[in-house]
N, C-alpha and C positions, 0 to 999 in steps of 0.2 A: 319861241314864242312867247311876243308881250304879255308881262303877266300886268302891267302898271303904267299910269297914265304918263310917266318920263322917268328918265332914270335915278331917282329920289325914291320914286314911288307914293310919292301924298297930291299931286294934280288933281285938283276936288274934292278930295277929301275930308268932308268937312272935323272944325279942331283942327286940322294939320295946315302947317305953310310948307310948299313948296317953296325949294329954292332954287329951280329950277330955272332957267332965262328959255323965254321961247323961244330961239336956234335950238336950243339943247333937245327942246320936247319936239321939234319939227324933228332931227335928225334923230332922235329915238322914234319916235314912228314912222322915218322910214328905210326903218332894218325890216320891215316885214314891206312886200314890194304888193301891187293893187292884185296883177290876176294870183298871186299866192295866197292872199287873202278872201281875192274872188273864187275860190275855189273852196273855202270855211261853210258849211252848209249856217252853223249858230257859230253867233261870238259878241259876248256881251260886255260892257266893263263896270263891274261888283264893287261896291265901294265896302268896305271892311262893318259887320257889325258892331255895336256899344253889348256892352255884357249882358245889358237888361235886356235886347232884344232875347238877345240867347238864353238867356236865360227862361224869359218870360213869355217867348211867342207860343200862341194855340199851336194842338195836333190841328191842321188842316184839311190832311188825307194818309188813312195811316197805311203800310206798306204792302199788305194783301189788299186794297182798294185798289192803290198803284196799278202791282202786277195783274188784277182783274183786267183795270182798264187799259193795262197794256197787252196784255193778251186778248182778249176780242176786237185791239188798233189794228194787232200781228194779223189775226184771221180774217181781217175783210179785205188787209193787201194781199194775202195770200188766194183768196179768192179771187179778188179782182185782177190777180197775174197769172191766173192758170194759164197754162197752157203758152207761156210767154217766157224769155228770157229774164224776167222780172223779179224780184223776190221780194223788195218793199219799197217803199215811196224814193227813197234817195237814191236809189238804180233806174229810175227811170229816165229812159233820152228822152228827149227835144220831142220827136214824133207825141209819145205817149201822155205828153200834158195838156196838149190838144184834148183828149178821149179822156185824161181820169180828173180833169183838173176843171171840175164847170165850176165858173164862181159866179157869184149872186149879179146883179145890175153894182147893188152896193158896193160888194169887192170890187168888181172892177173898175171901180169908178177910184179906189179907196189905193188900189195898185195902180192903175193912169200918173195920180198923183201921187204918190212916192218913189214913182221910176223918175218923174218928168223935175218936180221938186231938189230930190236929193242925187239925181246923175245916177241910177243906179245901174249896174253895164246888166247886159243879154245872159250871158253869165247871170248876175243874183237874179233878173227878174224870175228863170228855171228854179234855182235855190227856194226865193219865197214859194214858189206855186208848191212844192214839195215838201216845204217846213209845213204852210198853211195845211196843204194836204191830211197830212199826221195830225194836226192840229185838230181840221173837222175829223178822221176817222178815230181819235181818245174821246169827242165828245158825241160818237156815232152818228155825222150828220151827213151825209150823200153827197151835195152839193158845199161847193167853197164857201163863207159869207164872210161879214165884213171884219167881224168881229176877229178872224183865222188867216185874215188877210194882216190887220190891225197888230197881234200879235208879232207874225213872221216877220212884219217889216221889221219890228222892234230888236229883235233879232238880228237884224245888221249895222248895228252900230260905228262896228267899226269901219264901218265902210262909210262912216259921214264925214267929217272934219273935223270934230274936237267929237266928244266922248256926251 
């Protein structure tokens, strides 16, 4: 799996100079095929943190609070899929998406725009819906709202032409 935007690892890293040619960067990014990348639910390009950011970062949510929120989301999913051969959102088939991924009007608009502008595939569309459903579950929301779709689209960074 690619862990950096280029062979030297400094592409788009503030304060660092990438020494790779555009051809090297393109070859590096082509090491992972589109169809394989399409099968990955969440992908991000994360920049390294500065020392001060590591040391001074405020604790936003405790591990126990995250565990509790995650447990609630899993309970919602178990109840939702009771009697179906589905254990969690990631296991939904395309046919389940229509039943379990109700979008608000605004969410639908964001998804349509993202699909058209970012040229996402049908598989990426389904992945976005599954991730958005999970984000909504974590927020204990019945339907998928605009912010859930926007966040899920944000997790498709490697589908885009640049990081």
